[in-house]
C-alpha positions, 0 to 999 in steps of 0.5 A: 745423693751418691757420688755419681748423682752428684757428678751428673748434677754438676754436669747438668749445670754446664753450658756452652757450644759444641763445635765442629773441629777446626780453626773456629773451634780453637778461636772459640776456646781461647775466646771463652777463656778471655771473655769469661775471666775467673771461670774454668773452661772445660774442653772435651776434644772428641776429634770430630767435634769439640765440647766447650763448656763452663758452669752456669754461664758463658759469653762469647764476644765477636771482637774476641773471636775475631782477634783469636782468629786473626781475621774479621768475624761476624757472630752469625758465622758461629752457627756454621760450625755450631753442631749443638750446645748445652743450656739456653742461648741468647743471641746478641748483635756482637756476642752470644751467651749460653746460660741456665736460669736454674741450677741443680 
């Protein structure tokens, strides 16, 4: 495997939300860091949108996002600024999980 294929394979294992830029995206970035201890959280700011990703799995908890926002937050409200996402998504009553079941 050449270096560019290895880099692409690594990128293909990344999961997480693509958010419209704004306060919620900033809160999600911080929540991702809190809710996924020991994982490296990658942030790509594309001005109009922000890609937030980690390798293999990322969990975002409603309570953590609300704490980072400094106001009440319902996990369903994530959809308002969620432009896209990488990986599979599992919605739970108080959290959302982005994941892959297989890796490259």
